[in-house]
N, C-alpha and C positions, 0 to 999 in steps of 0.2 A: 943187439946180437953179442956184444962184449959181455952183458950181464947174463946171457943165456947160451953159453958156448955149446951146450948139449944139442942145440938145434941142429938138424942135418939139412933142413931145406925150409924155404919160405914160399908160401902159395900167394900169388898176386894175380889181378886181372891184367892181361897184356896182350895186345895186338897192334898191328901197324897203324891203325887209326889213332889209338890212344898213345902211341909211342912218344909224341911230342905234345900231348894234351896238357893244357894249362892247369886243369884240375886234377886229372887222373895221374899224369906224370910218370907213365909207365917206364920209360927210359932211365929216369933217375931212380926210380925204386929198384929196377933191375940192376943199375950200376952199383947201388949200395950193397945189395945182396951178394953180388959177385965180389965186391971189394973185401968182403968179410970172408970170402972163401965158401960160401954156403951155395947149394944147389937151388934151383928154382922149379917150382910147380906152377904151371901156367893155367889159369882158368880164363874163361871168355876170350879164346883165341879168335873166334869168328864174330865177337861182339854181339852175343845173343841172337845170332843169325843175321845180323844186319850187313856183314860183310860176305854173306852168301848170295845176295841179290843186290847188286849195285846199279846205279843209273846205266842206261844204254851206252852212253858216251864213254863211261869208265869201263864197262865190260868189253867193249871194242878194244880198248888199249891192251887188256889183259888177254883177249883172244888172238890179238895180232902178235903178241909175244909167245904164247903157247896156246895154240888152237885146240889141243886136246885136254888141256887142264881146266877143271871146273873152277868158277869164280872163288868158292870157298876154299879150295885147295891152296890158294895163294896165302890165305890168312894162316892156315895151318902150317904151311911150309915156313912162313916168316917166323912163327913161334918155335917150331921144331928145329930150326937151324941155328938158334942162338946158343952160344956156348953155356954149358953148365945146366942146361935145361934137363931135369929129371923125368917130367911127364908133361904132356899137354892134355888137359881135360876139356874135351869138346862134346857138347851135347848134340846127339844125333837122333833123328826121328824116323829114319828109314834104312833099310838094309844098304840101298845104294850109298848113302852118306857114310855108313860104317866101312863099306868096302873102299871108297874114295879116300877116307882118312888114313886107313891101313897102307893103302898104296903110297900115299904121300910120305907117311912116317917111316916107310921101309926103305925108301929111296930119297931121304931128304937131301936136297943139294943147297948149298949155301946161295943165298941171292947175291948177284953181281950188282955193280953200281948202276947199271942201266936199269935193272929190274927194280931196284930200291927207288930210283927217280920216277919210275911208272907208278909205284904204290903211293908215292907222295902225291902224284897228279890224281890218282883215284881219291884220295882223301879230299883234295881240293874240289873235285867235281861233287863228291857226296855233299859237302858242306854248302856248295853253291845251289844244290838242289833242295836244301832245306828251306824253311819258311823265310828266313832272313836272306836267303839268296847271295851269301858272301862267304868267302873263306878267310877274309881279311878283317880282323877286329882290332887292328892296331890303333885306330882312332880313339879306342877306349882305354889304351895303355896309361897306367898310372891312375885310373879312376876306380873307386871302390865303393862298394855298398854293403854296409854292416861288416866290414873288414875283409871281404872277399872281392877279387878283381872282377869289375865289370865285364871286361873281355872275356874272362873265363865262364862268367854266368851265362852270357849270351851265346858263347860257343857251345857250351854244354846243352843248353835248351834247344839251340838249332839243331844239334846232333841228334838228341833224343828222338826228335819228331820223325826222322826217317827210319827208325828202328821198328822191326815187325811188331814189338811190343814196347812202345815209348816209355811205359811206367816201369820197365824192367832193364833200364839201361845202366851201365856203370856209373855214369856221371851224377845220377840222382843223389848218391850218398856221400859224395866228397864235398859238397858245399857246406854241410853242417859241420864237418871236421874243421874246415878252414875258419868259419865264423866263430866256433867254439874256442879255437886257438888264438885267434886275433882279438876277439872282443869278448870273450867268455859269455857268449850269449846262447841260449837255448833256442834253436830254430822252431821249435814247437811251442814256444812261449810267445809274448808280445814283443816285437822288435820296434826299436825307436824309429821314428819318422827321419828319413834322410832324403836329400835331393841327389839326383845324379845329373850334373852339369858338365858338358865338354869344355875343352879349352876355348873353343869358338863361341861359347855361350848357348850352345844347343841343349835344350832340356830333354833328356832321355829318360826321365824318372819313371813314367808310366811303362814304357816298354821293359825296362830292367826290372821294376817290381812285379810285372806280369811273369817275366821268365823266373825270377826268384820264387815267386809264389807256387808256380807249377812245379819247380824242383823240389820245393819243401813239401808239397802235398804228395809227391810221388816218391819221396825217399822211404827207406824202410830200415 
């Protein structure tokens, strides 16, 4: 942004689910943009529709906080209440969704600390409802495959599977950027054979290669 000071804003995918994502890193991207004094245009605020329909346990948490608020409105509100946001681009397929989004954006209230903690719990529940049934990938910390963190690969794959359209999730396109930067490898070419062995000696190679292969095949 120093090299292109004429930029007035930067558009990024951002939502409360991806806020602390190891691959997407929405918070870090947002912080850099704001550090340079630029405005932010947000895409994917409802994560391709995934945050419009969350597991029943997570939906109950949101309804207990705001009975009249839609599940999706929490995601739109999270994005719209951030400082320096110029616009929130949310895909809508019904008139009801349009009206709901307008209502939220016209009366955007910053999230308080209790509400932010609830959204963190929603993220945890969503991950625990994925095929790997966990939100804790810390046992993979420090382990990489083709230069990318294994914890991020598995978290991304697990997350994609609960999306309405798994093949159109934000995570799909971040893996190739990391691998290209760290190892200068083309994910659409032939990758070298690598093993994924944890500190306790557990061989997780097959699982991680499966997740990596899916992310590669569904990137665009």
